[in-house]
C-alpha positions as CSV (number, residue, x, y, z in Angstrom):
1,X,148.6,106.3,99.3
2,X,150.3,103.0,100.0
3,X,150.7,101.8,96.4
4,X,152.0,103.5,93.3
5,X,149.7,103.3,90.4
6,X,151.3,103.8,87.1
7,X,150.4,103.3,83.5
8,X,153.6,101.3,83.1
9,X,152.3,98.7,85.6
10,X,151.1,95.6,83.7
11,X,147.8,93.9,84.5
12,X,148.0,90.3,85.7
13,X,146.7,87.6,83.4
14,X,146.3,87.3,79.6
15,X,143.2,88.5,77.8
16,X,142.1,88.2,74.2
17,X,140.9,90.8,71.7
18,X,137.8,92.4,73.3
19,X,135.3,91.6,70.5
20,X,132.4,90.6,72.7
21,X,132.4,93.4,75.2
22,X,129.6,92.9,77.8
23,X,128.4,89.6,76.3
24,X,129.1,87.8,79.6
25,X,126.6,90.1,81.3
26,X,123.7,89.1,79.1
27,X,123.5,85.3,79.1
28,X,119.9,85.3,78.1
29,X,120.8,87.3,75.0
30,X,123.5,84.8,74.1
31,X,121.1,81.9,74.4
32,X,118.7,83.6,72.0
33,X,121.6,84.5,69.7
34,X,122.7,80.8,69.5
35,X,119.2,79.8,68.6
36,X,119.0,82.5,66.1
37,X,122.3,81.5,64.5
38,X,120.8,78.0,63.8
39,X,117.7,79.4,62.0
40,X,119.4,82.2,60.1
41,X,122.3,80.4,58.6
42,X,124.1,81.2,56.4
43,X,123.6,84.8,57.7
44,X,124.5,85.4,61.3
45,X,122.2,87.3,63.7
46,X,124.7,90.2,63.6
47,X,124.0,90.5,59.9
48,X,120.3,91.2,60.7
49,X,121.1,93.4,63.6
50,X,123.3,95.6,61.5
51,X,120.3,96.1,59.1
52,X,118.2,97.3,62.0
53,X,120.9,99.4,63.7
54,X,124.6,99.5,62.9
55,X,125.4,99.8,66.6
56,X,123.7,96.5,67.5
57,X,126.1,93.6,67.8
58,X,126.6,90.7,70.1
59,X,130.2,90.1,68.8
60,X,131.9,93.5,69.1
61,X,131.5,96.9,70.6
62,X,130.7,99.7,68.2
63,X,130.1,103.4,68.3
64,X,128.8,106.2,66.0
65,X,130.7,109.4,65.7
66,X,128.2,112.2,66.5
67,X,130.4,115.2,66.4
68,X,134.0,116.2,65.4
69,X,134.7,119.4,67.3
70,X,137.9,121.3,66.5
71,X,140.0,122.2,69.6
72,X,143.1,123.7,68.1
73,X,144.6,123.8,64.6
74,X,145.8,120.2,64.9
75,X,143.4,118.6,67.4
76,X,139.8,117.7,67.7
77,X,137.3,116.1,70.1
78,X,135.3,113.2,68.8
79,X,131.9,112.7,70.6
80,X,130.9,109.0,70.2
81,X,127.6,107.2,70.9
82,X,128.5,103.7,72.0
83,X,126.3,100.8,71.1
84,X,125.2,97.7,72.9
85,X,127.5,96.4,75.6
86,X,129.2,99.6,76.7
87,X,129.1,100.4,80.4
88,X,129.4,104.0,81.7
89,X,131.3,102.9,84.8
90,X,134.8,103.7,83.6
91,X,137.1,105.7,85.8
92,X,138.3,109.2,85.0
93,X,141.8,109.0,83.4
94,X,141.2,105.7,81.6
95,X,141.8,105.2,77.9
96,X,139.7,103.4,75.2
97,X,140.6,101.6,72.0
98,X,139.1,102.8,68.8
99,X,139.2,101.1,65.4
100,X,138.5,102.8,62.1
101,X,138.4,101.3,58.7
102,X,140.6,103.2,56.3
103,X,141.4,102.0,52.8
104,X,139.8,98.7,53.5
105,X,141.9,98.0,56.6
106,X,140.9,98.4,60.3
107,X,143.4,100.6,62.2
108,X,143.5,100.7,66.0
109,X,144.8,103.1,68.5
110,X,144.1,103.9,72.2
111,X,143.2,107.4,73.4
112,X,142.3,108.9,76.8
113,X,138.7,109.5,77.5
114,X,138.1,113.2,78.1
115,X,134.4,112.8,79.0
116,X,133.1,112.0,82.5
117,X,131.7,108.5,83.3
118,X,128.2,110.0,84.0
119,X,126.6,111.2,80.8
120,X,123.0,111.9,80.4
121,X,123.5,111.8,76.6
122,X,125.1,108.4,76.9
123,X,128.1,109.5,74.9
124,X,131.8,109.4,75.4
125,X,134.5,111.7,74.1
126,X,138.2,111.4,73.1
127,X,140.4,114.3,72.1
128,X,143.0,113.6,69.5
129,X,146.1,115.5,68.4
130,X,147.2,114.9,64.9
131,X,150.8,113.6,64.9
132,X,153.1,113.7,61.8
133,X,153.9,110.0,62.3
134,X,150.4,109.1,63.3
135,X,148.3,108.0,60.3
136,X,145.1,107.3,62.4
137,X,145.4,110.4,64.6
138,X,145.6,112.6,61.5
139,X,142.6,110.9,59.9
140,X,140.5,111.2,63.1
141,X,141.2,114.9,63.3
142,X,140.7,115.7,59.6
143,X,139.0,112.9,57.8
144,X,136.2,111.5,60.0
145,X,132.6,112.6,59.3
146,X,129.7,112.5,61.8
147,X,127.8,109.3,61.3
148,X,131.0,107.2,60.9
149,X,130.7,103.8,62.6
150,X,133.8,102.8,64.7
151,X,134.8,99.8,66.7
152,X,135.6,100.2,70.4
153,X,137.5,98.3,73.1
154,X,136.4,98.6,76.7
155,X,138.0,101.4,78.8
156,X,141.2,100.4,80.6
157,X,144.1,101.8,82.6
158,X,145.4,102.4,86.1
159,X,146.1,106.2,85.7
160,X,142.8,107.1,87.4
161,X,141.2,109.5,89.8
162,X,140.2,107.7,93.1
163,X,136.8,108.2,94.7
164,X,137.1,110.0,97.1
165,X,140.0,112.0,95.8
166,X,143.0,113.1,97.9
167,X,142.6,116.3,99.8
168,X,145.4,118.0,97.9
169,X,146.4,117.3,94.3
170,X,148.9,118.3,91.7
171,X,148.5,117.8,88.0
172,X,151.7,118.2,85.8
173,X,150.8,118.0,82.1
174,X,152.3,119.1,78.7
175,X,150.7,119.1,75.3
176,X,148.2,116.3,74.7
177,X,149.1,114.9,78.1
178,X,146.3,117.0,79.5
179,X,143.6,114.6,78.0
180,X,143.3,112.1,80.8
181,X,143.5,114.9,83.3
182,X,140.6,116.7,81.6
183,X,138.3,113.8,82.5
184,X,139.5,114.0,86.1
185,X,138.9,117.8,86.3
186,X,135.5,117.6,84.7
187,X,134.6,114.8,87.1
188,X,135.9,116.8,90.1
189,X,133.9,119.8,89.0
190,X,130.7,117.8,88.6
191,X,131.1,116.3,92.1
192,X,132.0,119.6,93.6
193,X,135.4,118.3,94.5
194,X,137.7,121.1,93.1
195,X,138.9,122.1,96.5
196,X,142.7,122.1,96.4
197,X,144.1,121.4,93.0
198,X,147.3,122.9,91.5
199,X,147.7,122.4,87.7
200,X,151.0,123.0,85.9
201,X,150.3,122.8,82.2
202,X,152.7,123.5,79.3
203,X,151.9,124.2,75.6
204,X,153.8,126.0,72.8
205,X,151.4,129.0,73.0
206,X,148.1,129.8,74.6
207,X,146.4,129.3,71.3
208,X,147.8,125.8,71.0
209,X,146.8,124.7,74.5
210,X,144.0,122.2,74.5
211,X,140.9,123.2,76.5
212,X,142.4,126.7,77.3
213,X,139.0,128.4,77.6
214,X,137.6,125.6,79.8
215,X,140.6,125.6,82.0
216,X,140.4,129.4,82.4
217,X,136.7,129.1,83.3
218,X,137.5,126.4,85.9
219,X,140.0,128.7,87.5
220,X,137.5,131.6,87.6
221,X,134.7,129.4,89.0
222,X,136.7,127.4,91.5
223,X,138.9,129.1,94.0
224,X,140.4,125.7,94.8
225,X,141.8,125.3,91.3
226,X,145.1,127.1,90.6
227,X,146.2,126.9,87.0
228,X,149.7,127.8,85.8
229,X,149.7,127.7,82.0
230,X,153.2,127.9,80.6
231,X,153.7,129.1,77.0
232,X,157.0,127.3,76.2
233,X,157.9,129.3,73.1
234,X,158.2,132.4,75.2
235,X,158.8,131.1,78.7
236,X,160.7,128.0,78.0
237,X,159.9,124.5,79.3
238,X,159.4,123.6,83.0
239,X,162.8,122.0,83.4
240,X,162.6,119.2,86.0
241,X,165.9,117.6,84.9
242,X,169.3,118.5,86.3
243,X,170.2,119.9,89.7
244,X,167.8,122.8,89.3
245,X,164.7,120.6,88.8
246,X,163.6,120.6,92.5
247,X,164.2,124.3,92.8
248,X,162.0,125.0,89.8
249,X,159.3,122.8,91.2
250,X,159.7,124.4,94.6
251,X,159.2,127.8,93.0
252,X,156.0,126.8,91.2
253,X,154.4,124.6,94.0
254,X,156.2,125.0,97.3
255,X,154.1,122.2,98.9
256,X,154.4,119.7,96.1
257,X,155.8,117.0,98.5
258,X,152.5,117.0,100.4
259,X,150.3,116.6,97.3
260,X,149.3,113.5,95.4
261,X,150.5,114.0,91.8
262,X,149.4,112.9,88.4
263,X,151.8,113.6,85.5
264,X,151.3,113.0,81.8
265,X,153.4,114.4,78.9
266,X,156.7,113.9,77.1
267,X,158.8,110.9,78.0
268,X,161.7,113.1,79.2
269,X,159.5,115.1,81.5
270,X,158.0,112.0,83.1
271,X,161.5,110.4,83.6
272,X,162.7,113.5,85.4
273,X,159.5,113.5,87.5
274,X,160.1,109.9,88.5
275,X,163.6,110.7,89.6
276,X,162.7,113.8,91.6
277,X,159.8,112.0,93.5
278,X,162.0,109.0,94.1
279,X,164.9,111.1,95.5
280,X,162.4,112.9,97.7
281,X,161.3,109.5,99.1
282,X,157.7,110.0,97.9
283,X,157.5,107.9,94.7
284,X,154.2,106.4,96.0
285,X,152.6,109.8,95.6
286,X,153.3,110.1,91.9
287,X,151.2,108.6,89.1
288,X,152.6,108.5,85.6
289,X,150.8,108.0,82.3
290,X,152.9,107.4,79.1
291,X,151.5,107.7,75.7
292,X,154.4,106.2,73.8
293,X,156.7,103.1,74.2
294,X,160.2,104.0,75.5
295,X,162.2,102.1,72.8
296,X,165.8,101.1,72.8
297,X,167.9,101.7,69.7
298,X,167.0,99.3,67.0
299,X,169.9,97.5,65.3
300,X,169.8,94.3,63.2
301,X,166.8,92.0,63.5
302,X,163.9,91.5,61.3
303,X,162.9,88.3,59.5
304,X,160.0,86.1,58.5
305,X,157.2,85.9,61.1
306,X,155.0,82.9,60.8
307,X,151.6,82.8,62.5
308,X,151.1,79.1,63.1
309,X,147.4,79.0,63.9
310,X,146.5,81.3,61.0
311,X,148.8,79.7,58.4
312,X,150.1,83.1,57.3
313,X,153.6,84.6,57.3
314,X,155.1,88.0,56.5
315,X,158.6,89.4,56.1
316,X,159.2,92.3,58.5
317,X,162.0,94.7,59.6
318,X,163.4,95.3,63.0
319,X,161.3,98.4,63.7
320,X,157.9,96.9,62.9
321,X,156.1,95.3,65.9
322,X,154.8,91.7,65.7
323,X,151.3,93.1,66.3
324,X,151.6,95.4,63.3
325,X,153.2,92.7,61.2
326,X,150.3,90.3,61.9
327,X,147.7,92.9,61.1
328,X,149.4,93.7,57.8
329,X,149.1,90.0,57.0
330,X,145.4,89.9,57.8
331,X,145.9,87.9,61.1
332,X,143.3,88.6,63.8
333,X,145.8,89.6,66.4
334,X,144.8,90.0,70.1
335,X,145.4,93.5,71.3
336,X,144.5,96.2,73.9
337,X,146.4,99.4,74.6
338,X,149.1,98.8,72.0
339,X,151.7,100.4,74.4
340,X,152.9,97.4,76.4
341,X,150.7,98.1,79.4
342,X,147.6,95.9,79.5
343,X,148.9,92.5,78.4
344,X,146.0,91.9,76.1
345,X,148.3,91.1,73.1
346,X,150.3,88.3,74.8
347,X,150.8,85.2,72.7
348,X,153.3,82.3,72.8
349,X,156.6,82.4,70.9
350,X,157.0,78.8,69.6
351,X,160.1,79.2,67.4
352,X,162.9,81.7,66.9
353,X,163.7,84.8,68.8
354,X,162.0,88.2,69.2
355,X,163.3,91.4,70.7
356,X,161.6,93.6,73.3
357,X,161.8,97.2,72.1
358,X,161.7,98.6,75.6
359,X,164.7,96.7,77.0
360,X,166.5,95.4,73.9
361,X,166.4,91.9,75.4
362,X,165.7,88.8,73.2
363,X,163.0,86.4,74.2
364,X,163.3,82.6,73.7
365,X,160.9,80.0,72.3
366,X,158.3,78.8,74.8
367,X,157.8,82.2,76.5
368,X,154.8,84.5,76.4
369,X,155.5,87.8,74.6
370,X,153.7,91.1,74.2
371,X,153.4,91.5,70.4
372,X,152.8,95.3,70.6
373,X,156.3,95.9,72.0
374,X,158.3,93.1,70.4
375,X,159.9,92.8,66.9
376,X,161.4,89.9,65.0
377,X,165.1,89.1,65.9
378,X,165.3,86.7,62.9
379,X,162.8,84.2,61.6
380,X,160.2,83.3,64.3
381,X,156.8,81.7,64.8
382,X,153.9,82.7,67.0
383,X,151.0,80.7,68.2
384,X,148.2,82.8,66.8
């Protein structure tokens, strides 16, 4: 492959909050909606649509939770029925934004789709692991009942399975890093494309491994799928760092240099993988997906953030992103992945300075900044 695709590669161009997903594909509907708006004031057409069906909206994409299926003690799969405007043409490996109203406030996060793009039931699925520091993840796993209406943002991401896939593939995953790979494996299985796949997956124990039974079934049913499940509590981690990293990889997958690789898991593992593949001169054969922002140490900073267009302001500390600060103040902030990848949250910094959590660099007034990875470095003002 001639170009490295990585989830840390930013998309070109700025977009806004995806509240009208698919609206541009239904111009006739929008004309009728404008007419209806004039004759239904003060109620909007969406108010009447919600009475007929909560999933019908011309302004935002919604979904209904059909099932919450426990996977492990701290994880669950949510099966969601998307409403009007969703298109089942996403690529295996992409993620989707999901918004849930908790305590009167909409909370958003992005999760990898574990379903395949082709679904006769017209449903999608995400698999969520409850994290101690993750309020929404814990709520999705333990507090969401079937029938709950959620908001959705259109699928995005560059960590995807191409069609047709490479002849020989390697998946390196750990913990919940298996979720985007699961969509790829299910898609390959449906297409009859599990011909030469090696999968190195790590979990604390076999019981704590997501999709353990399904992975074992894939290995039984497809001779071209070779699974190496590593229970780290008894076997230790697959150490890719240090001088023994390449030797460990050689022992597990002797032909790893000839394979196209997708890796997703802890930040340290991914950093080691990037170094090994670069040292081997085959960085273009490695695809990386990161679930978390790699942040520099936070020191100093914080201040009053003013949102000029909204006329609101909030005092925040050096660890709270501008996106989170705006949402806490009730500002309709643009957003997408919330991880510094997709550029959907970009706004103009009009006054003061902000700090990029990934690099530690301060940004000056007049520049465009990503609010999901920047914090206040003193008093500042944003054009939103």
